[in-house]
C-alpha positions, -999 to +999 in steps of 0.1 A: -001-001+000+015+033-011+023+059+016+000+088+022+009+121+005+023+146+029+005+177+032+019+208+049-001+229+073+006+260+051-011+240+021-041+231+045-043+267+058-042+281+022-066+259+007-092+265+037-085+302+035-093+302-002-127+281+005-136+306+033-132+336+008-153+319-017-180+312+007-180+349+021-180+361-014-210+337-021-227+349+010-227+387-003-239+375-037-269+358-024-278+384-001-277+410-029-298+385-049-322+382-022-329+418-016-333+424-053-356+397-062-382+396-034-414+381-042-432+415-039-404+434-054-370+446-047-362+465-012-356+503-014-322+516-009-310+518+027-281+520+048-269+513+082-239+514+106-232+482+125-203+482+151-184+508+130-189+492+098-211+513+072-231+491+050-252+504+022-276+484-001-285+501-035-313+481-055-298+461-084-265+475-079-245+463-048-241+461-011-215+485-003-192+482+026-175+516+038-183+529+004-164+500-015-178+468-033-171+435-014-141+427-040-126+462-034-125+459+003-093+447+024-095+412+038-099+425+073-131+447+062-144+416+044-142+397+074-158+424+094-186+428+070-192+391+068-196+390+105-222+416+103-242+402+074-266+385+093-276+415+114-275+435+083-300+410+066-321+412+097-325+450+093-332+445+056-361+419+063-377+445+087-375+472+063-389+449+037-418+441+060-424+478+064-421+487+028-447+460+018-470+462+049-464+425+060 
């Protein structure tokens, strides 16, 4: 039986980091899609500040983080925004319910 292929900790870390970045990018894309294509229509533009991170949604455009798109942000800011995405979406759902009188 052949010996298993040795894998360095650095390679594992690197692969996990790439996987996490892809999942974070996908989460923002899915959040934007959900806000743009609600069953009753798109959510109106809004902005909020969560723990010092300014997040702004613009209909059919993007979710901006400190006036930058997700891809233009530094890795540290991306992580901060990702950590606040769930609260941002809760606020968005509340605004959606108010907008459409649900």
